HTML snippet that shows the backbone in 3Dmol.js (N, CA, C, O; Angstrom):
<script src="https://3Dmol.org/build/3Dmol-min.js"></script>
<div id="view" style="width:600px;height:400px;position:relative"></div>
<script>
const pdb = `
ATOM      1  N   UNK A   1     -31.602  33.702  24.704  1.00  0.00           N
ATOM      2  CA  UNK A   1     -32.892  33.856  24.064  1.00  0.00           C
ATOM      3  C   UNK A   1     -33.347  32.512  23.508  1.00  0.00           C
ATOM      4  O   UNK A   1     -32.532  31.689  23.092  1.00  0.00           O
ATOM      5  N   UNK A   2     -34.633  32.309  23.509  1.00  0.00           N
ATOM      6  CA  UNK A   2     -35.244  31.127  22.927  1.00  0.00           C
ATOM      7  C   UNK A   2     -36.180  31.571  21.813  1.00  0.00           C
ATOM      8  O   UNK A   2     -37.003  32.466  22.002  1.00  0.00           O
ATOM      9  N   UNK A   3     -36.049  30.944  20.657  1.00  0.00           N
ATOM     10  CA  UNK A   3     -36.905  31.256  19.528  1.00  0.00           C
ATOM     11  C   UNK A   3     -37.667  29.999  19.132  1.00  0.00           C
ATOM     12  O   UNK A   3     -37.050  29.000  18.763  1.00  0.00           O
ATOM     13  N   UNK A   4     -38.992  30.026  19.200  1.00  0.00           N
ATOM     14  CA  UNK A   4     -39.781  28.829  18.909  1.00  0.00           C
ATOM     15  C   UNK A   4     -39.746  28.478  17.422  1.00  0.00           C
ATOM     16  O   UNK A   4     -39.732  29.357  16.561  1.00  0.00           O
ATOM     17  N   UNK A   5     -39.732  27.175  17.143  1.00  0.00           N
ATOM     18  CA  UNK A   5     -39.741  26.692  15.766  1.00  0.00           C
ATOM     19  C   UNK A   5     -41.065  26.032  15.399  1.00  0.00           C
ATOM     20  O   UNK A   5     -41.217  25.524  14.288  1.00  0.00           O
ATOM     21  N   UNK A   6     -42.016  26.035  16.315  1.00  0.00           N
ATOM     22  CA  UNK A   6     -43.338  25.485  16.047  1.00  0.00           C
ATOM     23  C   UNK A   6     -43.567  24.173  16.769  1.00  0.00           C
ATOM     24  O   UNK A   6     -42.639  23.381  16.937  1.00  0.00           O
ATOM     25  N   UNK A   7     -44.775  23.943  17.187  1.00  0.00           N
ATOM     26  CA  UNK A   7     -45.141  22.715  17.884  1.00  0.00           C
ATOM     27  C   UNK A   7     -44.913  21.510  16.986  1.00  0.00           C
ATOM     28  O   UNK A   7     -45.382  21.477  15.849  1.00  0.00           O
ATOM     29  N   UNK A   8     -44.197  20.528  17.495  1.00  0.00           N
ATOM     30  CA  UNK A   8     -43.945  19.297  16.756  1.00  0.00           C
ATOM     31  C   UNK A   8     -43.034  19.455  15.555  1.00  0.00           C
ATOM     32  O   UNK A   8     -43.026  18.597  14.672  1.00  0.00           O
ATOM     33  N   UNK A   9     -42.257  20.546  15.503  1.00  0.00           N
ATOM     34  CA  UNK A   9     -41.457  20.828  14.310  1.00  0.00           C
ATOM     35  C   UNK A   9     -40.232  19.931  14.154  1.00  0.00           C
ATOM     36  O   UNK A   9     -39.799  19.677  13.030  1.00  0.00           O
ATOM     37  N   UNK A  10     -39.673  19.452  15.246  1.00  0.00           N
ATOM     38  CA  UNK A  10     -38.467  18.621  15.238  1.00  0.00           C
ATOM     39  C   UNK A  10     -37.349  19.283  14.433  1.00  0.00           C
ATOM     40  O   UNK A  10     -36.968  18.776  13.377  1.00  0.00           O
ATOM     41  N   UNK A  11     -36.812  20.425  14.925  1.00  0.00           N
ATOM     42  CA  UNK A  11     -35.713  21.088  14.221  1.00  0.00           C
ATOM     43  C   UNK A  11     -34.515  20.153  14.117  1.00  0.00           C
ATOM     44  O   UNK A  11     -34.082  19.576  15.114  1.00  0.00           O
ATOM     45  N   UNK A  12     -33.988  20.009  12.923  1.00  0.00           N
ATOM     46  CA  UNK A  12     -32.976  18.988  12.657  1.00  0.00           C
ATOM     47  C   UNK A  12     -31.636  19.569  12.227  1.00  0.00           C
ATOM     48  O   UNK A  12     -30.593  18.960  12.462  1.00  0.00           O
ATOM     49  N   UNK A  13     -31.655  20.741  11.598  1.00  0.00           N
ATOM     50  CA  UNK A  13     -30.430  21.327  11.078  1.00  0.00           C
ATOM     51  C   UNK A  13     -30.547  22.841  11.113  1.00  0.00           C
ATOM     52  O   UNK A  13     -31.642  23.390  10.994  1.00  0.00           O
ATOM     53  N   UNK A  14     -29.404  23.518  11.276  1.00  0.00           N
ATOM     54  CA  UNK A  14     -29.368  24.977  11.337  1.00  0.00           C
ATOM     55  C   UNK A  14     -28.252  25.491  10.432  1.00  0.00           C
ATOM     56  O   UNK A  14     -27.168  24.910  10.377  1.00  0.00           O
ATOM     57  N   UNK A  15     -28.529  26.587   9.723  1.00  0.00           N
ATOM     58  CA  UNK A  15     -27.528  27.273   8.907  1.00  0.00           C
ATOM     59  C   UNK A  15     -27.551  28.745   9.302  1.00  0.00           C
ATOM     60  O   UNK A  15     -28.621  29.343   9.415  1.00  0.00           O
ATOM     61  N   UNK A  16     -26.376  29.327   9.511  1.00  0.00           N
ATOM     62  CA  UNK A  16     -26.268  30.743   9.868  1.00  0.00           C
ATOM     63  C   UNK A  16     -25.488  31.459   8.775  1.00  0.00           C
ATOM     64  O   UNK A  16     -24.371  31.063   8.439  1.00  0.00           O
ATOM     65  N   UNK A  17     -26.075  32.509   8.222  1.00  0.00           N
ATOM     66  CA  UNK A  17     -25.433  33.322   7.200  1.00  0.00           C
ATOM     67  C   UNK A  17     -26.259  34.590   7.015  1.00  0.00           C
ATOM     68  O   UNK A  17     -27.311  34.741   7.637  1.00  0.00           O
ATOM     69  N   UNK A  18     -25.792  35.498   6.166  1.00  0.00           N
ATOM     70  CA  UNK A  18     -26.545  36.715   5.870  1.00  0.00           C
ATOM     71  C   UNK A  18     -27.351  36.483   4.599  1.00  0.00           C
ATOM     72  O   UNK A  18     -26.865  36.736   3.497  1.00  0.00           O
ATOM     73  N   UNK A  19     -28.569  36.007   4.750  1.00  0.00           N
ATOM     74  CA  UNK A  19     -29.388  35.622   3.607  1.00  0.00           C
ATOM     75  C   UNK A  19     -30.067  36.795   2.903  1.00  0.00           C
ATOM     76  O   UNK A  19     -30.441  36.666   1.737  1.00  0.00           O
ATOM     77  N   UNK A  20     -30.234  37.926   3.572  1.00  0.00           N
ATOM     78  CA  UNK A  20     -30.920  39.061   2.946  1.00  0.00           C
ATOM     79  C   UNK A  20     -29.993  40.255   2.685  1.00  0.00           C
ATOM     80  O   UNK A  20     -30.465  41.361   2.423  1.00  0.00           O
ATOM     81  N   UNK A  21     -28.687  40.032   2.756  1.00  0.00           N
ATOM     82  CA  UNK A  21     -27.677  41.042   2.401  1.00  0.00           C
ATOM     83  C   UNK A  21     -27.802  42.360   3.170  1.00  0.00           C
ATOM     84  O   UNK A  21     -27.610  43.434   2.600  1.00  0.00           O
ATOM     85  N   UNK A  22     -28.121  42.277   4.456  1.00  0.00           N
ATOM     86  CA  UNK A  22     -28.184  43.492   5.264  1.00  0.00           C
ATOM     87  C   UNK A  22     -27.010  43.574   6.244  1.00  0.00           C
ATOM     88  O   UNK A  22     -27.016  44.431   7.128  1.00  0.00           O
ATOM     89  N   UNK A  23     -26.023  42.720   6.113  1.00  0.00           N
ATOM     90  CA  UNK A  23     -24.807  42.592   6.934  1.00  0.00           C
ATOM     91  C   UNK A  23     -25.065  42.007   8.325  1.00  0.00           C
ATOM     92  O   UNK A  23     -24.135  41.916   9.127  1.00  0.00           O
ATOM     93  N   UNK A  24     -26.286  41.616   8.627  1.00  0.00           N
ATOM     94  CA  UNK A  24     -26.604  40.964   9.900  1.00  0.00           C
ATOM     95  C   UNK A  24     -26.816  39.474   9.637  1.00  0.00           C
ATOM     96  O   UNK A  24     -27.438  39.091   8.647  1.00  0.00           O
ATOM     97  N   UNK A  25     -26.289  38.640  10.538  1.00  0.00           N
ATOM     98  CA  UNK A  25     -26.461  37.198  10.378  1.00  0.00           C
ATOM     99  C   UNK A  25     -27.909  36.784  10.601  1.00  0.00           C
ATOM    100  O   UNK A  25     -28.584  37.300  11.491  1.00  0.00           O
ATOM    101  N   UNK A  26     -28.373  35.856   9.789  1.00  0.00           N
ATOM    102  CA  UNK A  26     -29.716  35.286   9.878  1.00  0.00           C
ATOM    103  C   UNK A  26     -29.586  33.806  10.214  1.00  0.00           C
ATOM    104  O   UNK A  26     -28.524  33.211  10.031  1.00  0.00           O
ATOM    105  N   UNK A  27     -30.671  33.216  10.707  1.00  0.00           N
ATOM    106  CA  UNK A  27     -30.681  31.797  11.060  1.00  0.00           C
ATOM    107  C   UNK A  27     -31.748  31.092  10.234  1.00  0.00           C
ATOM    108  O   UNK A  27     -32.887  31.550  10.144  1.00  0.00           O
ATOM    109  N   UNK A  28     -31.359  29.966   9.629  1.00  0.00           N
ATOM    110  CA  UNK A  28     -32.305  29.087   8.941  1.00  0.00           C
ATOM    111  C   UNK A  28     -32.360  27.791   9.722  1.00  0.00           C
ATOM    112  O   UNK A  28     -31.320  27.210  10.033  1.00  0.00           O
ATOM    113  N   UNK A  29     -33.557  27.330  10.041  1.00  0.00           N
ATOM    114  CA  UNK A  29     -33.733  26.065  10.752  1.00  0.00           C
ATOM    115  C   UNK A  29     -34.580  25.132   9.894  1.00  0.00           C
ATOM    116  O   UNK A  29     -35.627  25.520   9.376  1.00  0.00           O
ATOM    117  N   UNK A  30     -34.107  23.896   9.754  1.00  0.00           N
ATOM    118  CA  UNK A  30     -34.805  22.875   8.975  1.00  0.00           C
ATOM    119  C   UNK A  30     -35.651  22.053   9.937  1.00  0.00           C
ATOM    120  O   UNK A  30     -35.125  21.423  10.855  1.00  0.00           O
ATOM    121  N   UNK A  31     -36.965  22.061   9.725  1.00  0.00           N
ATOM    122  CA  UNK A  31     -37.913  21.369  10.605  1.00  0.00           C
ATOM    123  C   UNK A  31     -38.431  20.105   9.925  1.00  0.00           C
ATOM    124  O   UNK A  31     -39.248  20.173   9.006  1.00  0.00           O
ATOM    125  N   UNK A  32     -37.953  18.962  10.380  1.00  0.00           N
ATOM    126  CA  UNK A  32     -38.261  17.699   9.710  1.00  0.00           C
ATOM    127  C   UNK A  32     -39.734  17.307   9.808  1.00  0.00           C
ATOM    128  O   UNK A  32     -40.336  16.957   8.793  1.00  0.00           O
ATOM    129  N   UNK A  33     -40.325  17.353  10.989  1.00  0.00           N
ATOM    130  CA  UNK A  33     -41.683  16.828  11.161  1.00  0.00           C
ATOM    131  C   UNK A  33     -42.782  17.746  10.639  1.00  0.00           C
ATOM    132  O   UNK A  33     -43.902  17.289  10.412  1.00  0.00           O
ATOM    133  N   UNK A  34     -42.489  19.030  10.444  1.00  0.00           N
ATOM    134  CA  UNK A  34     -43.503  19.930   9.886  1.00  0.00           C
ATOM    135  C   UNK A  34     -43.215  20.254   8.426  1.00  0.00           C
ATOM    136  O   UNK A  34     -43.892  21.092   7.831  1.00  0.00           O
ATOM    137  N   UNK A  35     -42.211  19.592   7.842  1.00  0.00           N
ATOM    138  CA  UNK A  35     -41.916  19.710   6.409  1.00  0.00           C
ATOM    139  C   UNK A  35     -41.716  21.149   5.950  1.00  0.00           C
ATOM    140  O   UNK A  35     -42.241  21.559   4.915  1.00  0.00           O
ATOM    141  N   UNK A  36     -40.945  21.919   6.736  1.00  0.00           N
ATOM    142  CA  UNK A  36     -40.709  23.303   6.347  1.00  0.00           C
ATOM    143  C   UNK A  36     -39.323  23.773   6.779  1.00  0.00           C
ATOM    144  O   UNK A  36     -38.602  23.093   7.510  1.00  0.00           O
ATOM    145  N   UNK A  37     -38.987  24.956   6.299  1.00  0.00           N
ATOM    146  CA  UNK A  37     -37.758  25.637   6.677  1.00  0.00           C
ATOM    147  C   UNK A  37     -38.171  26.978   7.257  1.00  0.00           C
ATOM    148  O   UNK A  37     -38.985  27.691   6.670  1.00  0.00           O
ATOM    149  N   UNK A  38     -37.613  27.318   8.405  1.00  0.00           N
ATOM    150  CA  UNK A  38     -37.911  28.593   9.039  1.00  0.00           C
ATOM    151  C   UNK A  38     -36.718  29.520   8.967  1.00  0.00           C
ATOM    152  O   UNK A  38     -35.577  29.092   9.143  1.00  0.00           O
ATOM    153  N   UNK A  39     -36.982  30.801   8.705  1.00  0.00           N
ATOM    154  CA  UNK A  39     -35.923  31.809   8.629  1.00  0.00           C
ATOM    155  C   UNK A  39     -36.160  32.844   9.714  1.00  0.00           C
ATOM    156  O   UNK A  39     -37.240  33.425   9.816  1.00  0.00           O
ATOM    157  N   UNK A  40     -35.130  33.065  10.525  1.00  0.00           N
ATOM    158  CA  UNK A  40     -35.131  34.128  11.522  1.00  0.00           C
ATOM    159  C   UNK A  40     -34.181  35.204  11.010  1.00  0.00           C
ATOM    160  O   UNK A  40     -32.968  34.999  11.001  1.00  0.00           O
ATOM    161  N   UNK A  41     -34.708  36.338  10.587  1.00  0.00           N
ATOM    162  CA  UNK A  41     -33.861  37.421  10.103  1.00  0.00           C
ATOM    163  C   UNK A  41     -33.215  38.134  11.281  1.00  0.00           C
ATOM    164  O   UNK A  41     -33.880  38.474  12.259  1.00  0.00           O
ATOM    165  N   UNK A  42     -31.919  38.354  11.174  1.00  0.00           N
ATOM    166  CA  UNK A  42     -31.181  38.991  12.257  1.00  0.00           C
ATOM    167  C   UNK A  42     -31.280  40.500  12.208  1.00  0.00           C
ATOM    168  O   UNK A  42     -31.350  41.101  11.136  1.00  0.00           O
ATOM    169  N   UNK A  43     -31.285  41.107  13.391  1.00  0.00           N
ATOM    170  CA  UNK A  43     -31.319  42.558  13.502  1.00  0.00           C
ATOM    171  C   UNK A  43     -29.930  43.152  13.701  1.00  0.00           C
ATOM    172  O   UNK A  43     -29.784  44.374  13.733  1.00  0.00           O
ATOM    173  N   UNK A  44     -28.903  42.305  13.835  1.00  0.00           N
ATOM    174  CA  UNK A  44     -27.544  42.781  14.039  1.00  0.00           C
ATOM    175  C   UNK A  44     -27.215  43.083  15.484  1.00  0.00           C
ATOM    176  O   UNK A  44     -26.122  43.561  15.787  1.00  0.00           O
ATOM    177  N   UNK A  45     -28.145  42.810  16.375  1.00  0.00           N
ATOM    178  CA  UNK A  45     -27.957  43.094  17.799  1.00  0.00           C
ATOM    179  C   UNK A  45     -28.005  41.812  18.634  1.00  0.00           C
ATOM    180  O   UNK A  45     -28.087  41.865  19.861  1.00  0.00           O
ATOM    181  N   UNK A  46     -27.952  40.667  17.962  1.00  0.00           N
ATOM    182  CA  UNK A  46     -28.079  39.394  18.666  1.00  0.00           C
ATOM    183  C   UNK A  46     -29.514  38.957  18.845  1.00  0.00           C
ATOM    184  O   UNK A  46     -29.777  37.959  19.516  1.00  0.00           O
ATOM    185  N   UNK A  47     -30.446  39.683  18.261  1.00  0.00           N
ATOM    186  CA  UNK A  47     -31.861  39.318  18.309  1.00  0.00           C
ATOM    187  C   UNK A  47     -32.352  39.066  16.886  1.00  0.00           C
ATOM    188  O   UNK A  47     -31.732  39.492  15.911  1.00  0.00           O
ATOM    189  N   UNK A  48     -33.489  38.359  16.791  1.00  0.00           N
ATOM    190  CA  UNK A  48     -33.985  37.935  15.498  1.00  0.00           C
ATOM    191  C   UNK A  48     -35.487  38.141  15.396  1.00  0.00           C
ATOM    192  O   UNK A  48     -36.187  38.242  16.404  1.00  0.00           O
ATOM    193  N   UNK A  49     -35.973  38.201  14.154  1.00  0.00           N
ATOM    194  CA  UNK A  49     -37.401  38.359  13.883  1.00  0.00           C
ATOM    195  C   UNK A  49     -38.139  37.072  14.236  1.00  0.00           C
ATOM    196  O   UNK A  49     -37.528  36.054  14.564  1.00  0.00           O
ATOM    197  N   UNK A  50     -39.465  37.142  14.161  1.00  0.00           N
ATOM    198  CA  UNK A  50     -40.244  35.903  14.276  1.00  0.00           C
ATOM    199  C   UNK A  50     -39.954  35.065  13.033  1.00  0.00           C
ATOM    200  O   UNK A  50     -39.530  35.597  12.007  1.00  0.00           O
ATOM    201  N   UNK A  51     -40.179  33.777  13.124  1.00  0.00           N
ATOM    202  CA  UNK A  51     -39.835  32.854  12.049  1.00  0.00           C
ATOM    203  C   UNK A  51     -40.742  33.031  10.831  1.00  0.00           C
ATOM    204  O   UNK A  51     -41.965  33.108  10.951  1.00  0.00           O
ATOM    205  N   UNK A  52     -40.113  33.092   9.658  1.00  0.00           N
ATOM    206  CA  UNK A  52     -40.815  33.097   8.375  1.00  0.00           C
ATOM    207  C   UNK A  52     -40.713  31.671   7.831  1.00  0.00           C
ATOM    208  O   UNK A  52     -39.611  31.136   7.709  1.00  0.00           O
ATOM    209  N   UNK A  53     -41.845  31.052   7.504  1.00  0.00           N
ATOM    210  CA  UNK A  53     -41.853  29.650   7.090  1.00  0.00           C
ATOM    211  C   UNK A  53     -41.917  29.483   5.576  1.00  0.00           C
ATOM    212  O   UNK A  53     -42.600  30.233   4.878  1.00  0.00           O
ATOM    213  N   UNK A  54     -41.180  28.470   5.083  1.00  0.00           N
ATOM    214  CA  UNK A  54     -41.223  28.059   3.687  1.00  0.00           C
ATOM    215  C   UNK A  54     -41.495  26.569   3.665  1.00  0.00           C
ATOM    216  O   UNK A  54     -40.743  25.791   4.253  1.00  0.00           O
ATOM    217  N   UNK A  55     -42.558  26.163   2.996  1.00  0.00           N
ATOM    218  CA  UNK A  55     -42.944  24.759   2.948  1.00  0.00           C
ATOM    219  C   UNK A  55     -42.059  23.975   1.992  1.00  0.00           C
ATOM    220  O   UNK A  55     -41.705  24.459   0.916  1.00  0.00           O
ATOM    221  N   UNK A  56     -41.709  22.770   2.391  1.00  0.00           N
ATOM    222  CA  UNK A  56     -40.968  21.853   1.532  1.00  0.00           C
ATOM    223  C   UNK A  56     -41.907  20.847   0.880  1.00  0.00           C
ATOM    224  O   UNK A  56     -41.475  20.035   0.061  1.00  0.00           O
ATOM    225  N   UNK A  57     -43.183  20.895   1.235  1.00  0.00           N
ATOM    226  CA  UNK A  57     -44.177  19.986   0.667  1.00  0.00           C
ATOM    227  C   UNK A  57     -44.488  18.824   1.591  1.00  0.00           C
ATOM    228  O   UNK A  57     -43.653  18.409   2.394  1.00  0.00           O
ATOM    229  N   UNK A  58     -45.693  18.308   1.466  1.00  0.00           N
ATOM    230  CA  UNK A  58     -46.161  17.227   2.318  1.00  0.00           C
ATOM    231  C   UNK A  58     -45.246  16.007   2.211  1.00  0.00           C
ATOM    232  O   UNK A  58     -44.930  15.549   1.113  1.00  0.00           O
ATOM    233  N   UNK A  59     -44.828  15.492   3.359  1.00  0.00           N
ATOM    234  CA  UNK A  59     -44.020  14.284   3.415  1.00  0.00           C
ATOM    235  C   UNK A  59     -42.561  14.451   3.047  1.00  0.00           C
ATOM    236  O   UNK A  59     -41.846  13.459   2.905  1.00  0.00           O
ATOM    237  N   UNK A  60     -42.101  15.686   2.890  1.00  0.00           N
ATOM    238  CA  UNK A  60     -40.723  15.913   2.457  1.00  0.00           C
ATOM    239  C   UNK A  60     -39.689  15.503   3.509  1.00  0.00           C
ATOM    240  O   UNK A  60     -38.608  15.021   3.170  1.00  0.00           O
ATOM    241  N   UNK A  61     -40.024  15.693   4.774  1.00  0.00           N
ATOM    242  CA  UNK A  61     -39.115  15.390   5.887  1.00  0.00           C
ATOM    243  C   UNK A  61     -37.742  16.031   5.677  1.00  0.00           C
ATOM    244  O   UNK A  61     -36.719  15.346   5.651  1.00  0.00           O
ATOM    245  N   UNK A  62     -37.740  17.351   5.530  1.00  0.00           N
ATOM    246  CA  UNK A  62     -36.500  18.107   5.361  1.00  0.00           C
ATOM    247  C   UNK A  62     -35.574  17.840   6.539  1.00  0.00           C
ATOM    248  O   UNK A  62     -36.014  17.866   7.688  1.00  0.00           O
ATOM    249  N   UNK A  63     -34.287  17.583   6.266  1.00  0.00           N
ATOM    250  CA  UNK A  63     -33.400  17.229   7.368  1.00  0.00           C
ATOM    251  C   UNK A  63     -32.044  17.905   7.349  1.00  0.00           C
ATOM    252  O   UNK A  63     -31.332  17.839   8.350  1.00  0.00           O
ATOM    253  N   UNK A  64     -31.653  18.546   6.270  1.00  0.00           N
ATOM    254  CA  UNK A  64     -30.326  19.140   6.232  1.00  0.00           C
ATOM    255  C   UNK A  64     -30.315  20.308   5.259  1.00  0.00           C
ATOM    256  O   UNK A  64     -31.083  20.336   4.297  1.00  0.00           O
ATOM    257  N   UNK A  65     -29.434  21.274   5.518  1.00  0.00           N
ATOM    258  CA  UNK A  65     -29.315  22.428   4.629  1.00  0.00           C
ATOM    259  C   UNK A  65     -27.878  22.918   4.604  1.00  0.00           C
ATOM    260  O   UNK A  65     -27.107  22.698   5.538  1.00  0.00           O
ATOM    261  N   UNK A  66     -27.545  23.580   3.523  1.00  0.00           N
ATOM    262  CA  UNK A  66     -26.225  24.190   3.371  1.00  0.00           C
ATOM    263  C   UNK A  66     -26.398  25.466   2.546  1.00  0.00           C
ATOM    264  O   UNK A  66     -27.269  25.540   1.680  1.00  0.00           O
ATOM    265  N   UNK A  67     -25.560  26.467   2.822  1.00  0.00           N
ATOM    266  CA  UNK A  67     -25.612  27.737   2.099  1.00  0.00           C
ATOM    267  C   UNK A  67     -24.329  27.925   1.309  1.00  0.00           C
ATOM    268  O   UNK A  67     -23.251  27.525   1.746  1.00  0.00           O
ATOM    269  N   UNK A  68     -24.460  28.540   0.140  1.00  0.00           N
ATOM    270  CA  UNK A  68     -23.310  28.858  -0.700  1.00  0.00           C
ATOM    271  C   UNK A  68     -23.787  29.453  -2.008  1.00  0.00           C
ATOM    272  O   UNK A  68     -24.981  29.441  -2.306  1.00  0.00           O
ATOM    273  N   UNK A  69     -22.853  29.975  -2.790  1.00  0.00           N
ATOM    274  CA  UNK A  69     -23.179  30.506  -4.110  1.00  0.00           C
ATOM    275  C   UNK A  69     -22.970  29.379  -5.110  1.00  0.00           C
ATOM    276  O   UNK A  69     -21.892  29.256  -5.692  1.00  0.00           O
ATOM    277  N   UNK A  70     -23.983  28.565  -5.313  1.00  0.00           N
ATOM    278  CA  UNK A  70     -23.858  27.361  -6.123  1.00  0.00           C
ATOM    279  C   UNK A  70     -23.978  27.607  -7.629  1.00  0.00           C
ATOM    280  O   UNK A  70     -23.591  26.749  -8.423  1.00  0.00           O
ATOM    281  N   UNK A  71     -24.507  28.764  -8.032  1.00  0.00           N
ATOM    282  CA  UNK A  71     -24.658  29.037  -9.459  1.00  0.00           C
ATOM    283  C   UNK A  71     -23.795  30.210  -9.925  1.00  0.00           C
ATOM    284  O   UNK A  71     -24.012  30.742 -11.013  1.00  0.00           O
ATOM    285  N   UNK A  72     -22.826  30.612  -9.116  1.00  0.00           N
ATOM    286  CA  UNK A  72     -21.832  31.640  -9.464  1.00  0.00           C
ATOM    287  C   UNK A  72     -22.446  32.974  -9.885  1.00  0.00           C
ATOM    288  O   UNK A  72     -21.924  33.645 -10.775  1.00  0.00           O
ATOM    289  N   UNK A  73     -23.562  33.364  -9.243  1.00  0.00           N
ATOM    290  CA  UNK A  73     -24.165  34.666  -9.547  1.00  0.00           C
ATOM    291  C   UNK A  73     -23.891  35.691  -8.453  1.00  0.00           C
ATOM    292  O   UNK A  73     -24.493  36.765  -8.451  1.00  0.00           O
ATOM    293  N   UNK A  74     -23.006  35.380  -7.536  1.00  0.00           N
ATOM    294  CA  UNK A  74     -22.599  36.195  -6.370  1.00  0.00           C
ATOM    295  C   UNK A  74     -23.714  36.383  -5.345  1.00  0.00           C
ATOM    296  O   UNK A  74     -23.603  37.237  -4.466  1.00  0.00           O
ATOM    297  N   UNK A  75     -24.783  35.599  -5.446  1.00  0.00           N
ATOM    298  CA  UNK A  75     -25.873  35.641  -4.475  1.00  0.00           C
ATOM    299  C   UNK A  75     -25.904  34.327  -3.709  1.00  0.00           C
ATOM    300  O   UNK A  75     -25.673  33.261  -4.278  1.00  0.00           O
ATOM    301  N   UNK A  76     -26.188  34.410  -2.423  1.00  0.00           N
ATOM    302  CA  UNK A  76     -26.215  33.235  -1.566  1.00  0.00           C
ATOM    303  C   UNK A  76     -27.429  32.363  -1.871  1.00  0.00           C
ATOM    304  O   UNK A  76     -28.548  32.863  -1.979  1.00  0.00           O
ATOM    305  N   UNK A  77     -27.202  31.064  -2.008  1.00  0.00           N
ATOM    306  CA  UNK A  77     -28.274  30.090  -2.205  1.00  0.00           C
ATOM    307  C   UNK A  77     -28.384  29.211  -0.975  1.00  0.00           C
ATOM    308  O   UNK A  77     -27.420  29.057  -0.226  1.00  0.00           O
ATOM    309  N   UNK A  78     -29.547  28.642  -0.771  1.00  0.00           N
ATOM    310  CA  UNK A  78     -29.790  27.687   0.300  1.00  0.00           C
ATOM    311  C   UNK A  78     -30.305  26.406  -0.345  1.00  0.00           C
ATOM    312  O   UNK A  78     -31.261  26.432  -1.120  1.00  0.00           O
ATOM    313  N   UNK A  79     -29.663  25.282  -0.019  1.00  0.00           N
ATOM    314  CA  UNK A  79     -30.089  23.984  -0.530  1.00  0.00           C
ATOM    315  C   UNK A  79     -30.552  23.146   0.649  1.00  0.00           C
ATOM    316  O   UNK A  79     -29.843  23.018   1.647  1.00  0.00           O
ATOM    317  N   UNK A  80     -31.753  22.572   0.531  1.00  0.00           N
ATOM    318  CA  UNK A  80     -32.340  21.751   1.586  1.00  0.00           C
ATOM    319  C   UNK A  80     -32.515  20.332   1.065  1.00  0.00           C
ATOM    320  O   UNK A  80     -33.087  20.125  -0.004  1.00  0.00           O
ATOM    321  N   UNK A  81     -32.025  19.360   1.817  1.00  0.00           N
ATOM    322  CA  UNK A  81     -32.192  17.945   1.461  1.00  0.00           C
ATOM    323  C   UNK A  81     -33.439  17.409   2.137  1.00  0.00           C
ATOM    324  O   UNK A  81     -33.668  17.645   3.323  1.00  0.00           O
ATOM    325  N   UNK A  82     -34.248  16.682   1.369  1.00  0.00           N
ATOM    326  CA  UNK A  82     -35.509  16.127   1.848  1.00  0.00           C
ATOM    327  C   UNK A  82     -35.450  14.598   1.811  1.00  0.00           C
ATOM    328  O   UNK A  82     -35.311  13.996   0.746  1.00  0.00           O
ATOM    329  N   UNK A  83     -35.556  13.988   2.980  1.00  0.00           N
ATOM    330  CA  UNK A  83     -35.481  12.521   3.109  1.00  0.00           C
ATOM    331  C   UNK A  83     -36.748  11.843   2.610  1.00  0.00           C
ATOM    332  O   UNK A  83     -36.671  10.800   1.960  1.00  0.00           O
ATOM    333  N   UNK A  84     -37.898  12.407   2.898  1.00  0.00           N
ATOM    334  CA  UNK A  84     -39.173  11.761   2.556  1.00  0.00           C
ATOM    335  C   UNK A  84     -39.479  11.748   1.083  1.00  0.00           C
ATOM    336  O   UNK A  84     -40.147  10.833   0.600  1.00  0.00           O
ATOM    337  N   UNK A  85     -38.999  12.757   0.342  1.00  0.00           N
ATOM    338  CA  UNK A  85     -39.270  12.839  -1.094  1.00  0.00           C
ATOM    339  C   UNK A  85     -38.006  12.610  -1.925  1.00  0.00           C
ATOM    340  O   UNK A  85     -38.041  12.724  -3.150  1.00  0.00           O
ATOM    341  N   UNK A  86     -36.903  12.291  -1.270  1.00  0.00           N
ATOM    342  CA  UNK A  86     -35.633  11.991  -1.953  1.00  0.00           C
ATOM    343  C   UNK A  86     -35.259  13.053  -2.986  1.00  0.00           C
ATOM    344  O   UNK A  86     -34.970  12.739  -4.140  1.00  0.00           O
ATOM    345  N   UNK A  87     -35.269  14.327  -2.547  1.00  0.00           N
ATOM    346  CA  UNK A  87     -34.882  15.381  -3.471  1.00  0.00           C
ATOM    347  C   UNK A  87     -34.191  16.523  -2.741  1.00  0.00           C
ATOM    348  O   UNK A  87     -34.092  16.521  -1.514  1.00  0.00           O
ATOM    349  N   UNK A  88     -33.718  17.493  -3.502  1.00  0.00           N
ATOM    350  CA  UNK A  88     -33.124  18.718  -2.986  1.00  0.00           C
ATOM    351  C   UNK A  88     -34.001  19.891  -3.407  1.00  0.00           C
ATOM    352  O   UNK A  88     -34.562  19.896  -4.503  1.00  0.00           O
ATOM    353  N   UNK A  89     -34.111  20.874  -2.536  1.00  0.00           N
ATOM    354  CA  UNK A  89     -34.848  22.094  -2.861  1.00  0.00           C
ATOM    355  C   UNK A  89     -33.849  23.228  -2.797  1.00  0.00           C
ATOM    356  O   UNK A  89     -33.152  23.380  -1.794  1.00  0.00           O
ATOM    357  N   UNK A  90     -33.766  24.034  -3.857  1.00  0.00           N
ATOM    358  CA  UNK A  90     -32.803  25.123  -3.923  1.00  0.00           C
ATOM    359  C   UNK A  90     -33.545  26.452  -3.846  1.00  0.00           C
ATOM    360  O   UNK A  90     -34.469  26.709  -4.617  1.00  0.00           O
ATOM    361  N   UNK A  91     -33.122  27.299  -2.893  1.00  0.00           N
ATOM    362  CA  UNK A  91     -33.664  28.655  -2.770  1.00  0.00           C
ATOM    363  C   UNK A  91     -32.654  29.607  -3.367  1.00  0.00           C
ATOM    364  O   UNK A  91     -32.881  30.817  -3.384  1.00  0.00           O
TER     365      UNK A  91
END
`;
const viewer = $3Dmol.createViewer("view");
viewer.addModel(pdb, "pdb");
viewer.setStyle({}, {cartoon: {color: "spectrum"}});
viewer.zoomTo();
viewer.render();
</script>
């Protein structure tokens, strides 16, 4: 299967985990040139929803992401590193 990430998006990094707690794996793709993060929610059958976009802000140039429980609340967090704005965005 091929899942589009958007024209000119330049997907740079991918994280796979269960982000919505439905026991199905989801895919997060970091798109550097469109300054956003796309989420493909998994259906548990090897197929995924259309991409849901989250903006990182103009000029952010998001390039890397990692998932984990960084604040010890037993909920999964997503951290995105932004090269253009020299910051981290935490979901």
